[in-house]
ZADOSE-191473 format. One line per 5 residues: number of its first residue (from 1); their letters; for each residue x negated, y, z of N, C-alpha, C. Coordinates in steps of 0.05 Angstrom, whole numbers, always signed. Each point is the difference from the previous one (the first is absolute). Example, Ala and Ser with C-alpha at 12.3 -4.5 7.8 and 13.67 -1.06 7.14 Angstrom:
% residues 2
1) AS) -264:-114:+156:+18:+24:+0:-18:+24:+0; +7:+21:-14:-16:+24:+1:+15:+22:+14
This chain:
% residues 409
1) XXXXX) -2504:+4198:+1633:+8:-20:-20:+31:-1:-1; +11:+1:-24:+29:+0:-4:+10:-28:+1; +20:-5:+18:+12:-26:+2:+21:-4:-23; +2:-25:-8:+19:-6:-21:+29:+1:+12; +18:+7:-18:+28:+1:+9:+11:-28:+3
6) XXXXX) +23:-2:+13:+12:-26:+4:+7:-13:-26; +9:+16:-19:+7:-11:-27:-25:-12:-13; -22:+14:+1:-25:-10:-12:-9:-25:+14; +2:-1:+27:-9:-23:+15:+18:-24:-6; +27:+4:-2:+17:-22:-7:-6:-10:-29
11) XXXXX) -5:+18:-18:-7:-9:-27:-26:-16:+0; -20:+8:+15:-25:-15:+1:+5:-27:+12; +17:-2:+20:+6:-26:+13:+14:-18:-20; +20:+11:-14:+14:-17:-20:-19:-9:-22; -15:+18:-11:-18:-7:-22:-22:-19:+10
16) XXXXX) -11:+6:+24:-22:-17:+10:+9:-29:+5; +24:-3:+12:+10:-27:+5:+5:-15:-26; +11:+14:-20:+5:-13:-26:-26:-8:-13; -19:+17:-1:-26:-7:-12:-14:-23:+14; +2:+0:+27:-12:-22:+15:+13:-26:-6
21) XXXXX) +27:+0:-1:+15:-24:-7:-7:-9:-28; -2:+19:-19:-7:-7:-28:-28:-12:-2; -19:+11:+14:-28:-11:-1:+0:-28:+12; +14:-4:+22:+0:-27:+12:+14:-20:-19; +21:+8:-13:+14:-17:-19:-18:-7:-24
26) XXXXX) -13:+20:-10:-18:-4:-23:-23:-19:+8; -11:+4:+24:-22:-17:+8:+9:-29:+4; +24:-4:+12:+10:-27:+4:+5:-13:-27; +12:+14:-19:+5:-11:-27:-26:-8:-13; -20:+18:+2:-26:-6:-13:-13:-25:+13
31) XXXXX) +2:-3:+26:-12:-23:+13:+14:-26:-8; +26:+1:-3:+15:-24:-7:-6:-8:-29; -1:+20:-18:-4:-6:-28:-29:-9:-5; -19:+10:+16:-28:-7:-4:-6:-29:+7; +17:-14:+14:-4:-28:+6:+7:-17:-24
36) XXXXX) -20:-12:-13:+4:-16:-24:+12:-27:+7; +17:-11:-17:+12:-26:+6:-21:-22:+0; +5:-22:+14:-19:-22:+2:-2:-15:-26; -21:-18:-3:-5:-16:-24:-23:+11:-16; -11:-15:-17:-24:+8:-15:+7:+2:-29
41) XXXXX) -8:+21:-12:+5:+4:-28:-24:-9:-15; +3:-19:-19:-23:-11:-14:-3:+11:-28; -19:-10:-15:-5:+7:-27:+10:-23:-18; +7:+5:-24:+9:-20:-19:-20:-2:-23; -3:-24:-10:-18:-4:-22:+16:-11:-23
46) XXXXX) -6:+10:-24:+13:-11:-24:-20:+1:-22; +0:-20:-19:-20:+0:-21:+6:-22:-20; -17:-2:-20:+5:-19:-21:-3:-29:+9; -13:-5:+23:-5:-27:+9:+25:-13:+12; +20:+18:+5:+24:-12:+12:+14:-17:-21
51) XXXXX) +5:-25:+7:+13:-19:-18:+30:+5:-2; +11:-15:-19:+29:+2:-4:+15:-11:+24; -10:-21:+11:+14:-11:+23:-9:+12:+26; -16:+21:-2:-9:+13:+24:+23:+14:+14; +1:+0:+26:+23:+13:+14:+0:+30:-2
56) XXXXX) -21:+13:-11:+0:+30:-2:-21:+12:+18; +0:+26:+2:-21:+13:+16:+1:-9:+29; -23:-5:+11:-3:-10:+27:-14:+22:+17; +10:+5:+24:-13:+20:+17:-26:-11:+10; -20:+17:+0:-27:-7:+11:-8:+22:+20
61) XXXXX) -18:-6:+17:-8:+21:+19:-11:+24:-15; +2:+23:+13:-9:+25:-14:-30:-1:-6; -16:-15:+15:-29:-1:-4:-8:-19:-21; +19:-17:-9:-7:-20:-20:-1:+13:-28; -15:-11:-17:-2:+9:-27:+8:-22:-19
66) XXXXX) +11:+6:-23:+8:-21:-19:-24:-15:-11; +2:-26:-2:-22:-16:-8:-6:+2:-29; +19:+8:-17:-5:+0:-28:+4:+27:-12; -4:+23:+15:+1:+27:-11:+28:+10:-6; +21:-11:+13:+27:+10:-4:+4:+28:+11
71) XXXXX) +23:+12:-6:+7:+27:+9:+10:-1:+29; -13:+17:+18:+7:+1:+28:+16:+25:+6; +25:-4:+8:+18:+24:+7:+0:+3:+30; -7:+23:+10:-1:+6:+29:+26:+12:+9; +20:-16:+1:+26:+11:+9:-1:+8:+30
76) XXXXX) -18:-12:+15:-3:+7:+28:-10:+29:+3; -19:+7:-16:-11:+28:+2:+21:+20:-9; +15:-7:-21:+21:+18:-9:+21:+5:+21; +8:-22:+13:+20:+2:+22:-11:+17:+23; -26:-4:+6:-12:+15:+22:+0:+30:-6
81) XXXXX) -8:+8:-25:+0:+28:-7:+28:+12:+0; +19:-16:-11:+28:+10:+0:+10:+5:+28; -7:-18:+18:+9:+3:+28:-12:+25:+13; -26:+5:-5:-12:+24:+11:+11:+26:-12; +6:-1:-26:+12:+24:-12:+28:+5:+12
86) XXXXX) +15:-21:+5:+27:+4:+12:-2:+12:+28; -20:-9:+15:-4:+11:+27:-7:+29:-1; -18:+7:-19:-8:+28:-2:+23:+17:-9; +16:-10:-19:+23:+16:-9:+21:+3:+23; +3:-22:+16:+19:+3:+23:-10:+21:+19
91) XXXXX) -26:+1:+7:-10:+19:+19:+2:+28:-11; -8:+4:-25:-1:+27:-11:+28:+12:-5; +16:-16:-13:+27:+10:-6:+17:+2:+26; -4:-18:+18:+14:+2:+26:-8:+25:+15; -26:+8:+0:-8:+24:+13:+12:+25:-13
96) XXXXX) +1:+0:-27:+11:+23:-14:+30:+2:+6; +14:-23:+0:+29:+1:+6:+5:+9:+29; -18:-10:+18:+3:+8:+28:-4:+30:+4; -20:+11:-14:-5:+29:+2:+24:+16:-11; +11:-9:-23:+22:+15:-12:+25:-1:+18
101) XXXXX) +7:-24:+9:+23:-3:+18:-5:+14:+26; -25:+0:+10:-6:+14:+25:+5:+30:-2; -9:+12:-23:+5:+28:-4:+30:+7:-1; +15:-18:-14:+29:+4:-1:+12:-3:+28; -10:-19:+16:+11:-3:+27:-6:+24:+17
106) XXXXX) -24:+12:-2:-6:+24:+15:+18:+23:-7; +5:+3:-26:+19:+21:-8:+28:-4:+11; +10:-25:-2:+26:-6:+11:+0:+3:+30; -22:-7:+13:-2:+3:+29:+2:+30:+8; -13:+17:-16:+1:+29:+5:+29:+10:-2
111) XXXXX) +15:-9:-21:+27:+9:-3:+18:-11:+23; -3:-26:+6:+16:-11:+22:-6:+12:+27; -25:+6:+5:-7:+13:+26:+12:+28:+2; +0:+15:-23:+13:+26:+1:+29:-2:+4; +13:-20:-12:+29:-3:+4:+7:-8:+29
116) XXXXX) -17:-17:+11:+5:-9:+28:-5:+22:+20; -18:+19:-7:-6:+22:+19:+17:+24:-5; +18:-1:-20:+17:+24:-6:+17:+8:+24; +12:-18:+16:+14:+9:+24:-17:+14:+20; -25:-8:+2:-19:+14:+18:-5:+28:-10
121) XXXXX) -2:+4:-26:-4:+26:-11:+24:+18:+7; +24:-11:-1:+23:+15:+7:-1:+9:+29; -8:-18:+18:-3:+8:+28:-21:+22:+3; -22:-3:-14:-21:+20:+2:+9:+27:-10; +14:+0:-23:+10:+26:-10:+19:+14:+19
126) XXXXX) +18:-16:+12:+19:+13:+20:-15:+11:+23; -19:-16:+11:-16:+10:+23:-16:+25:-8; -11:+1:-25:-15:+23:-8:+17:+25:-2; +25:-3:-11:+18:+23:-2:+7:+11:+27; +4:-18:+19:+7:+9:+27:-25:+14:+13
131) XXXXX) -24:-12:-4:-24:+11:+12:-7:+27:-12; +6:+4:-26:-7:+25:-13:+22:+21:+2; +22:-6:+14:+21:+20:+4:-10:+23:+17; +10:+24:-5:-11:+23:+14:+4:+0:+30; +20:-13:+10:+5:-2:+29:-1:-29:+9
136) XXXXX) -5:-4:+25:-4:-27:+10:+26:-16:-3; +23:+12:+3:+25:-15:-1:+14:+3:-27; -13:+13:-19:+13:+2:-27:-4:-26:-15; +21:-10:-12:-2:-24:-16:+6:-26:+16; +5:+2:+26:+5:-24:+16:+27:-12:-8
141) XXXXX) +17:+14:-15:+25:-11:-8:-3:-20:-23; -24:+0:-12:-5:-19:-23:-1:-29:+10; +8:-18:-16:-2:-28:+6:-11:-15:-25; -13:-22:+5:-11:-16:-22:+22:-17:-12; +17:-12:+17:+23:-17:-9:-9:-20:-21
146) XXXXX) -20:-16:+6:-11:-19:-19:+19:-23:-3; +6:-7:-25:+17:-23:-6:-17:-24:-8; +11:-24:+5:-15:-23:-8:+2:-22:+22; -14:-22:-4:+1:-22:+20:-12:+9:+26; +8:-12:+22:-11:+8:+26:-28:-11:+5
151) XXXXX) -19:+9:-16:-28:-8:+3:-15:+19:+18; -26:-3:+1:-16:+16:+18:+0:+30:-8; +1:+6:-26:+0:+27:-8:+26:+14:+7; +22:-14:-4:+26:+12:+7:+3:+4:+30; -11:-19:+16:+0:+4:+29:-16:+25:+8
156) XXXXX) -23:+4:-14:-15:+25:+6:+15:+25:-8; +14:+0:-23:+15:+23:-8:+24:+5:+19; +13:-21:+9:+23:+3:+18:-10:+11:+27; -23:-10:+9:-11:+11:+26:-7:+29:-3; -11:+8:-23:-7:+28:-5:+26:+17:+0
161) XXXXX) +21:-10:-12:+26:+15:+0:+10:+4:+28; -2:-21:+17:+10:+2:+28:-17:+21:+15; -26:+0:-5:-17:+20:+14:+7:+28:-9; +6:+4:-26:+7:+27:-10:+27:+8:+12; +19:-18:+3:+26:+7:+11:-3:+9:+29
166) XXXXX) -16:-14:+15:-4:+7:+28:-14:+26:+3; -20:+5:-17:-14:+26:+1:+19:+23:-7; +17:-5:-21:+19:+20:-8:+19:+7:+23; +10:-21:+13:+18:+4:+23:-14:+15:+23; -26:-6:+4:-14:+13:+22:-4:+30:-6
171) XXXXX) -7:+7:-25:-3:+28:-6:+27:+15:+1; +21:-13:-10:+26:+13:+1:+9:+4:+29; -5:-20:+17:+7:+3:+28:-16:+22:+14; -25:+3:-8:-16:+22:+12:+11:+27:-8; +7:+3:-26:+11:+26:-9:+27:+5:+14
176) XXXXX) +17:-20:+2:+25:+4:+13:-3:+7:+29; -19:-12:+13:-5:+6:+29:-9:+29:+3; -18:+9:-17:-10:+27:+2:+23:+20:-5; +16:-6:-21:+22:+18:-6:+21:+1:+22; +7:-24:+10:+21:-1:+21:-10:+12:+26
181) XXXXX) -25:-5:+7:-10:+11:+25:-2:+30:-2; -10:+10:-23:-2:+29:-3:+27:+13:+1; +20:-12:-13:+27:+11:-1:+12:+0:+28; -4:-21:+15:+12:-2:+27:-13:+20:+19; -26:+6:-4:-14:+19:+18:+6:+29:-6
186) XXXXX) +10:+5:-24:+6:+28:-6:+22:+12:+17; +20:-16:+7:+23:+11:+16:-9:+9:+27; -14:-16:+16:-9:+11:+27:-19:+23:-2; -16:+1:-21:-18:+23:-3:+16:+25:-6; +20:-3:-17:+17:+24:-6:+15:+9:+25
191) XXXXX) +9:-18:+16:+14:+7:+25:-20:+14:+19; -24:-10:+2:-20:+12:+18:-6:+29:-9; -3:+3:-26:-6:+27:-10:+23:+19:+6; +24:-9:-3:+23:+18:+6:+1:+7:+30; -5:-19:+17:+0:+5:+29:-22:+20:+8
196) XXXXX) -24:-4:-12:-22:+18:+6:+6:+28:-10; +11:+3:-23:+7:+27:-10:+20:+14:+17; +21:-16:+9:+20:+12:+18:-13:+9:+26; -17:-17:+11:-13:+7:+26:-18:+24:-3; -13:+3:-22:-19:+22:-4:+13:+27:-6
201) XXXXX) +20:-1:-17:+11:+25:-10:+27:+8:+12; +10:-14:+19:+24:+7:+13:-6:+2:+30; +2:+24:+11:-6:+4:+28:-29:+7:+5; -5:+7:+25:-27:+9:+8:-16:-25:+7; -25:-1:-10:-18:-22:+7:-26:+12:+9
206) XXXXX) -14:-14:+16:-26:+9:+10:-21:-2:-23; -22:+15:+1:-20:-2:-20:-12:-29:-2; -3:-13:+22:-10:-27:-1:+19:-19:-14; +26:+3:+6:+19:-17:-13:+2:+6:-30; -2:+26:-7:+1:+8:-29:-24:-12:-15
211) XXXXX) -24:+1:+13:-24:-12:-13:+4:-30:-3; +10:-13:+20:+5:-29:-2:+20:-6:-21; +22:+16:-2:+20:-5:-20:-10:+3:-28; -16:+21:-4:-11:+4:-27:-19:-23:-8; -16:-9:+20:-18:-23:-6:+16:-25:-7
216) XXXXX) +22:-5:+15:+17:-23:-6:+13:+2:-27; +8:+25:-8:+12:+4:-26:-20:-7:-22; -25:+9:+4:-21:-6:-20:-4:-30:-3; -1:-14:+23:-3:-29:-1:+24:-13:-13; +24:+10:+6:+24:-11:-12:+0:+4:-30
221) XXXXX) -8:+24:-9:-1:+6:-29:-20:-18:-14; -22:-5:+14:-21:-17:-12:+11:-29:-3; +14:-10:+20:+11:-26:-2:+21:-2:-22; +15:+21:-4:+20:+0:-21:-14:-1:-28; -21:+15:-2:-15:-1:-26:-12:-28:-4
226) XXXXX) -9:-12:+21:-11:-27:-2:+21:-20:-9; +24:+2:+11:+21:-19:-8:+9:+6:-28; +2:+25:-8:+7:+6:-27:-21:-11:-20; -25:+2:+8:-21:-11:-17:+1:-31:-2; +7:-13:+22:+2:-29:+0:+24:-8:-18
231) XXXXX) +22:+14:+3:+23:-6:-17:-7:+3:-30; -13:+22:-6:-7:+5:-28:-21:-21:-10; -18:-8:+17:-20:-20:-8:+13:-26:-5; +19:-8:+17:+14:-25:-4:+17:+1:-26; +11:+23:-6:+16:+3:-24:-17:+0:-25
236) XXXXX) -23:+14:+1:-16:+3:-24:-16:-25:-6; -3:-19:+18:-15:-24:-6:+16:-19:-18; +26:+5:-3:+16:-16:-19:-3:+11:-28; +0:-18:-19:-2:+9:-28:+24:+16:-8; -5:+22:-14:+22:+18:-9:+13:-13:-24
241) XXXXX) +26:-5:+1:+15:-11:-22:+18:+20:-14; +10:+19:+16:+18:+21:-11:-18:+24:-7; -7:+3:-25:-19:+20:-9:+13:+22:-16; -11:+24:+2:+9:+23:-16:-24:+13:-13; +5:+15:-21:-22:+15:-13:-8:+23:+17
246) XXXXX) -26:+2:+6:-11:+21:+17:-26:+10:-12; -4:+26:+1:-25:+12:-9:-14:+9:+25; -24:-11:+5:-15:+7:+24:-7:+30:+0; -2:+13:-23:-6:+28:+0:+21:+16:+14; +26:-7:-4:+22:+14:+14:-2:-4:+30
251) XXXXX) -7:-24:+9:-2:-5:+28:-23:+16:+12; -23:+0:-14:-23:+15:+11:+6:+30:+2; +13:+11:-19:+7:+29:+1:+19:+5:+23; +20:-18:+4:+19:+4:+22:-14:-2:+27; -17:-20:+4:-13:-5:+26:-19:+23:+6
256) XXXXX) -17:+8:-19:-19:+21:+5:+14:+27:+5; +23:+4:-12:+14:+26:+5:+13:+1:+27; +8:-23:+11:+15:-1:+26:-18:-6:+23; -25:-7:-4:-18:-7:+22:-15:+25:+10; -2:+3:+26:-15:+22:+12:-29:-9:+2
261) XXXXX) -18:+11:-16:-27:-9:+0:-17:+13:+22; +10:+20:+14:-16:+13:+20:-23:+15:-12; -24:-5:+9:-24:+13:-11:-12:-15:-23; +13:-21:-9:-11:-16:-22:+10:+11:-26; -18:+2:-20:+7:+9:-27:+8:-24:-16
266) XXXXX) +26:-1:-8:+11:-23:-15:+3:+8:-29; -11:-17:-17:+1:+4:-29:+14:-24:-13; +20:+5:-16:+15:-21:-14:-5:+1:-29; -9:-22:-12:-4:-3:-29:+19:-22:-9; +25:+7:-4:+21:-20:-5:+3:-5:-30
271) XXXXX) -15:-19:-10:+4:-9:-28:+23:-20:-1; +10:-4:-24:+23:-18:-4:-9:-28:+8; +16:-13:+18:-7:-27:+9:+26:-15:+5; +14:-9:-22:+26:-14:+4:-3:-28:+9; +16:-8:+19:+0:-28:+10:+29:-7:+8
276) XXXXX) +4:-23:+10:+26:-9:+9:-2:-9:+29; +20:+5:+16:-1:-9:+28:+21:+14:+16; -4:-1:+26:+18:+12:+19:-9:+29:+5; +15:+20:-7:-10:+28:+3:-6:+7:+29; +16:-10:+19:-4:+7:+28:-27:-12:+10
281) XXXXX) -5:-25:-7:-25:-13:+9:-24:+14:-13; +2:+6:-26:-22:+14:-13:-5:+27:+11; +21:+14:+8:-3:+26:+13:-15:-3:+27; +7:-21:+15:-13:-5:+25:-30:-7:-4; -6:-14:-22:-28:-7:-6:-16:+26:-4
286) XXXXX) +11:+18:-17:-14:+25:-5:-2:+17:+25; +22:+1:+15:+1:+16:+25:-21:-10:+20; -2:-26:+3:-20:-11:+19:-28:+7:-8; -6:-1:-26:-27:+6:-9:-6:+30:+4; +19:+17:-6:-5:+29:+4:-3:+6:+30
291) XXXXX) +18:-11:+16:-2:+5:+29:-27:-10:+11; -8:-24:-9:-25:-11:+9:-24:+18:-8; +1:+10:-25:-21:+18:-9:-1:+26:+15; +23:+11:+7:+1:+25:+15:-9:-4:+29; +10:-22:+13:-5:-5:+28:-29:-5:+6
296) XXXXX) -13:-15:-18:-28:-7:+5:-20:+18:-16; +10:+23:-9:-17:+18:-15:-13:+20:+19; -22:-7:+12:-14:+17:+19:-29:+4:-11; -12:+23:+6:+10:+22:+15:+21:+16:-16; +11:+21:+13:+20:+16:-13:-10:+13:-25
301) XXXXX) +19:+4:-19:-8:+12:-25:-8:-21:-21; +8:-25:+4:-7:-20:-19:+17:+0:-25; -4:-19:-17:+15:-1:-26:+13:-27:-3; +23:+0:-14:+14:-24:-6:+10:+2:-29; -8:-20:-16:+7:-1:-28:+18:-24:-5
306) XXXXX) +24:+5:-11:+19:-21:-7:+5:+1:-30; -5:-22:-13:+3:-1:-29:+14:-26:-9; +14:+2:-23:+13:-23:-12:-7:+0:-30; -1:-24:-11:-6:-2:-28:+8:-28:-10; +4:-2:-26:+6:-25:-13:-26:-11:-12
311) XXXXX) -5:-26:+3:-25:-12:-10:+6:-17:-24; -22:-6:-15:+3:-14:-25:+6:-30:+4; -4:-10:+24:+4:-29:+5:+29:-6:+8; +19:+18:-4:+27:-5:+6:+8:+5:+29; -16:+16:+15:+6:+6:+27:+0:+30:+4
316) XXXXX) +12:+9:+22:-2:+28:+8:-16:+2:+26; -12:+23:+4:-19:+3:+22:+7:+24:+17; -1:-4:+26:+3:+22:+20:-25:+1:+16; -13:+23:+0:-26:+2:+15:+2:+23:+19; -8:-5:+25:+0:+20:+22:-28:+0:+11
321) XXXXX) -13:+23:-2:-28:+3:+9:-1:+23:+20; -11:-4:+23:-2:+20:+21:-29:+2:+10; -6:+24:+10:-26:+3:+14:+4:-8:+29; -22:-4:+14:+2:-8:+27:-25:-14:+10; +1:-14:+22:-24:-13:+11:-9:-23:-19
326) XXXXX) -26:-6:+3:-11:-22:-16:+10:-26:+11; +11:-17:-18:+10:-26:+8:-18:-22:-12; -11:-17:+17:-17:-22:-12:+17:-18:-18; -12:-10:-21:+15:-16:-19:+11:-26:+13; -14:-12:+19:+10:-24:+12:+25:+5:+18
331) XXXXX) +5:+25:+7:+23:+7:+17:+26:+4:-17; -3:+3:-26:+23:+7:-17:+21:-22:+0; -7:-27:-3:+22:-20:-1:+17:+0:+25; -12:+6:+23:+15:-1:+25:+20:+23:+2; -3:+21:-16:+19:+22:+2:+28:-8:-9
336) XXXXX) +2:-21:-16:+27:-9:-10:+13:-20:+19; -13:-7:+22:+12:-18:+19:+19:+15:+19; +22:-12:+8:+19:+14:+18:-13:+7:+26; +6:+25:+10:-8:+10:+25:-31:+6:+2; -13:-1:-23:-29:+6:+0:-4:+29:-5
341) XXXXX) -16:+13:+17:-6:+28:-3:-30:+3:+1; -11:+12:-21:-29:+4:+0:-8:+24:+18; -19:-5:+17:-10:+21:+17:+18:+9:+22; +20:-16:+8:+19:+8:+21:+12:-24:+13; +8:+3:+25:+13:-23:+13:+30:+2:-5
346) XXXXX) +14:-20:+10:+29:-3:-5:+17:+19:+18; -13:+12:+20:+16:+17:+17:-2:+29:-8; -25:+9:-4:-4:+29:-6:+4:+7:-29; -4:-20:-18:+1:+7:-28:+28:+6:-9; +3:+20:-18:+27:+6:-10:+10:-21:-19
351) XXXXX) +27:-1:-3:+11:-19:-18:+3:-27:+12; +13:-18:-16:+5:-28:+10:-20:-20:-11; -18:+9:-18:-19:-19:-11:+11:-18:-21; +23:+8:-12:+13:-16:-21:+0:+13:-27; -11:+24:-3:+2:+15:-25:-10:-15:-24
356) XXXXX) -26:-8:+1:-12:-13:-22:+11:-29:-3; +8:-12:+22:+12:-27:-2:+26:+1:-16; +16:+21:+5:+25:+4:-16:-7:+6:-29; -20:+16:-5:-8:+5:-27:-7:-25:-15; -16:-17:+12:-7:-25:-13:+24:-18:-5
361) XXXXX) +18:-2:+21:+23:-17:-3:+19:+10:-22; +4:+26:-2:+18:+11:-21:-13:-5:-27; -26:+5:-3:-13:-4:-26:+2:-29:-9; -4:-19:+18:+1:-28:-8:+29:-9:-5; +19:+12:+15:+28:-7:-6:+9:+9:-27
366) XXXXX) -14:+20:-12:+6:+9:-27:-18:-12:-21; -15:-21:+7:-17:-13:-19:-26:+14:-5; -8:+18:+18:-25:+15:-3:-20:-7:+21; -19:+17:+4:-21:-4:+20:-11:+27:+8; -16:+0:+22:-12:+24:+10:-29:-6:+8
371) XXXXX) -17:+18:-5:-28:-3:+9:-10:+27:+10; -20:-1:+16:-12:+25:+12:-30:-2:+0; -13:+22:-4:-29:+2:+1:-7:+25:+15; -23:+0:+14:-9:+25:+13:-6:+22:-20; +8:+25:+6:-6:+22:-18:-29:+9:+2
376) XXXXX) -9:+13:-20:-27:+11:+0:-2:+23:+20; -16:-4:+20:-3:+21:+21:+20:-2:+22; +17:-21:+0:+20:-3:+21:+28:-3:-11; +18:-7:+17:+28:-4:-8:+5:-27:-13; +23:-1:-13:+9:-26:-11:+14:+6:-27
381) XXXXX) -4:-18:-19:+14:+1:-25:+17:-25:-3; +26:+3:+0:+19:-22:-1:+13:+0:-28; +0:-23:-13:+11:-2:-27:+22:-22:+0; +23:+8:-8:+23:-19:-2:+6:-4:-30; +1:-25:-8:+7:-7:-28:+27:-16:+0
386) XXXXX) +17:+8:-18:+27:-12:-3:+5:-7:-29; +16:-20:-6:+7:-5:-28:+15:+23:-13; -8:+7:-24:+14:+22:-14:+27:-9:-9; +19:+19:-2:+27:-6:-9:+0:-2:-31; +16:-19:-10:+3:-3:-29:+15:+24:-11
391) XXXXX) +17:+11:+16:+17:+23:-10:+22:+4:+20; +10:+24:+2:+22:+6:+18:+26:-13:-9; +19:-1:+19:+26:-12:-7:+15:+18:-19; -5:+26:+1:+14:+19:-18:-20:+18:-13; +7:+25:-2:-19:+20:-11:-21:+7:+21
396) XXXXX) -24:+9:-8:-20:+7:+20:+9:+23:+18; +16:+19:-11:+9:+22:+17:+19:-11:+22; +18:-17:-8:+19:-11:+20:-15:-17:+21; -19:-16:-9:-15:-17:+18:-16:+18:+20; -11:+21:-10:-16:+18:+18:+19:+13:+20
401) XXXXX) +24:+9:-8:+18:+12:+19:+9:-20:+21; +5:-26:-9:+8:-20:+20:-22:-6:+20; -25:+0:-9:-22:-6:+18:-4:+22:+20; +2:+26:-9:-3:+23:+18:+23:-1:+20; +24:-6:-9:+23:+0:+19:-3:-23:+20
406) XXXX) -11:-23:-9:-3:-22:+18:-20:+6:+22; -23:+12:-7:-21:+5:+21:+7:+24:+17; +19:+16:-9:+7:+24:+15:+20:-7:+22; +13:-23:-2:+20:-7:+20:-13:-9:+26
């Protein structure tokens, strides 16, 4: 059963109270008018027997009859009928007037309820925009900033603004902490790597020490990749404001040409896909998807298809499909969570577990989104959609050269 909205319920309350008051008023008026004034109304007799000196018609009881056949006028009956007709007219016309004014009151109540609830609609629209934003922290900079008297609705809007401000500060603080911590940890890791390389490659070392040194170098390199990924994730979660014209087809061709696929067969179908954004971040998005498709493409001899295209709905599409192990559909959403690795633990699995998380963050920072579905027979199909560019800043040839130069650096 569908519940009525607050506006409809307020309108029913306004209209119901008015109709109830009108019915009570009409009933009280009818009861007061129905009480006839005291005194007896008699009949009058007039006729030819009345003498010249007679004082005129004399009232007689209603049951009396004239003794000499005079004309009897029943003014009492006429007054009684008139009184009843007046009461009937009062009841009928009063009910009609009450119904007409009640309908007008309900209509006015509907309009007034809508106007009173308009600030609540503004709060709801702001909350919906924030809830429908592609990232959890996107849109937290918005404020309702409701103007008006300090009533209950304004207090609610002000409280909502305070909550948004604190959430925005919390997300900004989290990103700054990740970026600062990652940046501070890079220096000691770089020093450790330098010391290990000097100890391994300068002077004679025992086989055991060489094995330990190589293992420490691998661990150090992995930690450096992890910190680089955290820095990039913190950077890409911010909305991109400085945008340039980029064709995803140029980035795909550059990435597939410079990536070592090993035993994987890589096919690029780079159709024109112009968009706007940060070329370095978009290159990292494509690079992560290609690396992810190559790394998890087992057994050897698998295939990887990278394609770009423009769509009719005003977006461009990047699709990366690879063969590989069968992935249950319920496992796919978890692949985009940081440090999540399907089918491997955090120690033995390659990579830092941030590849797809960075892809999603970069896509959302550019106003797009990413989705993934299991491939037929195994593997994964990842589709990234981004807003299409209205047009390059200059000629298409110049924009294409700028994009290639940007991703090549």
